[in-house]
C-alpha positions in Angstrom: 25.2 6.2 -15.8 24.5 4.2 -19.2 27.7 2.7 -19.5 27.7 1.8 -15.7 24.8 -0.2 -16.2 25.9 -1.9 -19.4 29.3 -2.9 -18.1 27.8 -4.5 -14.9 28.0 -7.9 -14.7 24.4 -7.9 -13.2 21.9 -5.0 -12.4 19.3 -6.2 -10.1 15.5 -4.4 -9.7 12.7 -5.7 -7.3 9.9 -5.0 -9.8 9.6 -5.4 -13.5 8.1 -2.0 -13.4 11.2 -0.7 -12.1 13.5 -2.4 -14.8 11.0 -1.0 -17.3 11.2 2.5 -15.9 14.9 2.8 -15.8 15.2 1.4 -19.4 12.6 4.5 -20.5 14.7 6.7 -18.4 18.0 5.6 -19.9 17.0 4.8 -23.5 18.1 1.3 -23.6 17.0 -2.4 -22.8 18.9 -4.2 -20.3 20.6 -7.3 -21.5 22.1 -8.1 -18.0 19.5 -7.4 -15.6 17.3 -9.5 -13.1 14.3 -9.2 -11.0 14.7 -10.2 -7.5 12.2 -10.3 -4.6 13.1 -8.5 -1.2 13.0 -10.9 1.8 9.8 -10.9 3.6 9.8 -10.6 7.7 6.9 -13.0 8.2 6.5 -16.6 7.2 3.6 -17.5 4.7 0.7 -18.4 7.4 -2.6 -17.0 7.6 -3.1 -15.1 10.5 -6.7 -15.1 12.2 -9.1 -12.6 11.1 -10.4 -10.2 13.8 -13.4 -9.7 15.1 -15.4 -7.0 13.2 -18.2 -6.2 15.3 -16.7 -2.6 16.2 -16.0 -2.0 12.5 -12.8 -2.4 10.3 -9.3 -1.5 11.1 -6.9 -1.1 7.9 -3.1 -0.2 8.3 -1.5 2.1 6.3 2.3 0.5 7.0 5.2 2.6 5.4 7.2 5.6 6.5 5.7 8.9 6.5 6.7 10.2 3.2 3.9 11.9 1.4 5.6 12.4 -2.2 6.3 8.4 -2.4 3.8 6.8 -0.1 0.7 9.4 -0.7 -1.0 9.5 2.7 -2.4 12.7 1.8 -4.5 11.0 -0.7 -5.8 8.5 1.7 -6.7 11.3 4.0 -8.7 13.4 1.7 -10.6 10.3 0.5 -11.3 9.8 4.5 -12.7 13.1 4.8 -15.3 12.6 2.1 -18.5 10.3 2.1 -19.1 7.8 2.1 -15.8 6.8 3.8 -16.1 9.5 6.8 -19.2 7.9 7.8 -18.3 4.3 7.7 -17.0 2.0 10.5 -13.5 2.0 9.4 -10.2 3.2 11.3 -7.0 3.7 9.5 -3.9 3.1 11.5 -0.7 4.7 10.3 2.2 2.5 11.2 5.9 4.1 10.7 7.9 7.2 10.9 9.1 9.7 8.8 9.8 13.5 7.7 6.2 14.0 7.1 4.8 13.1 10.2 4.1 16.4 11.7 2.7 17.5 8.4 0.4 14.3 8.1 -1.0 14.9 11.4 -1.4 18.4 10.7 -3.3 17.6 7.5 -5.6 15.2 9.7 -6.9 18.0 11.9 -7.1 20.5 9.0 -9.6 17.9 7.5 -11.4 17.1 10.8 -10.5 13.4 10.4 -11.3 11.4 13.8 -10.9 7.8 12.4 -7.2 7.7 12.3 -4.5 6.7 14.6 -0.9 7.2 14.4 1.2 4.1 16.0 4.6 4.8 15.0 7.3 2.0 14.0 6.5 -1.2 14.9 8.7 -4.4 15.1 6.5 -7.3 15.3 4.6 -7.6 11.8 2.4 -10.5 13.0 1.1 -8.1 16.1 0.1 -5.8 13.2 -2.2 -8.5 11.4 -3.9 -9.8 14.6 -5.6 -6.6 15.1 -6.1 -5.3 11.3 -8.2 -6.2 8.7 -6.5 -5.1 5.4 -3.7 -3.1 4.1 -4.3 0.3 2.5 -1.2 1.7 0.7 -1.9 4.8 -1.5 1.6 5.0 -3.3 2.6 7.4 -6.1 6.3 5.5 -6.1 7.4 2.3 -5.1 9.9 -0.7 -5.9 7.9 -3.3 -4.5 6.5 -2.8 -1.3 7.4 -4.9 1.6 4.2 -4.1 3.4 2.3 -5.7 0.7 4.1 -8.8 0.6 4.0 -9.2 4.4 0.0 -8.4 4.3 -0.6 -11.0 1.8 1.5 -13.6 3.5 -0.5 -13.2 6.7 -3.7 -13.6 4.3 -4.7 -9.9 4.3 -6.5 -8.0 1.5 -4.3 -5.5 -0.2 -6.0 -2.0 -1.1 -3.2 -0.1 -3.2 -2.0 1.5 -6.5 -0.2 0.3 -9.5 2.9 2.0 -8.4 6.0 -0.3 -8.7 5.4 -4.0 -8.9 2.0 -4.1 -7.2 0.1 -5.0 -10.5 2.6 -7.9 -11.0 1.3 -9.7 -7.6 -2.4 -8.2 -7.2 -5.5 -8.8 -9.6 -8.1 -6.7 -9.0 -11.1 -7.8 -7.3 -9.6 -11.3 -6.8 -6.4 -11.1 -4.4 -6.8 -7.4 -3.7 -7.9 -3.7 -5.0 -5.7 -1.9 -7.3 -6.1 1.6 -8.8 -4.0 4.5 -10.1 -2.8 6.8 -7.6 -5.4 9.5 -7.5 -8.1 10.7 -5.1 -10.9 10.4 -7.8 -10.0 7.1 -9.2 -9.3 5.5 -5.8 -12.7 6.7 -4.4 -14.4 5.2 -7.6 -12.5 1.8 -7.6 -13.7 1.4 -3.8 -17.0 2.1 -3.7 -18.4 0.4 -6.7 -21.3 -1.5 -6.0 -20.7 -5.2 -6.4 -17.1 -5.2 -6.0 -15.9 -8.0 -3.7 -14.1 -6.4 -0.6 -13.4 -7.0 2.9 -15.4 -9.5 4.7 -18.4 -10.3 2.2 -18.4 -6.9 0.7 -19.6 -5.2 3.7 -17.1 -2.3 3.0 -18.0 -2.3 -1.0 
């Protein structure tokens, strides 16, 4: 693998984090590498913000695969105060091998403020109905759902996995933390932290 990387005309990565991680795994620095951006399905165009009178809807967009996407972390957070009693509903958008297990965990933890929408072809329609993206990933490259949410002018709540820290400044352009239940709970409920729609969720 090292020889393949070194002799390749070019090696492409979707984030600086992935490039650095590969260098550390193989023990050498690339001289033939470049970071490229995956294509985003929607144009950079702010989508009108949904009404908040009935509460907030957050979309968790990505394949249902716990080891990478961390949906179990999010469910454990939702099962605890203060989030269990807040006017927040999570929509899981996507399909995957862990769908049955994630739904079973939802029932086990007695969580009622979630829904499963399956695969959605129209990204714009998602952001017409949702106020923010929440993505508790343990492992990423550069999540397309993050880029698409930002293109639609939606707040992103995510982790430092992959290249998220390259494009999100915590507390200004989104919220970013370690991919652990304890740290995410601490980050998201800190008093005075700017949040969705005038700090209503902080």
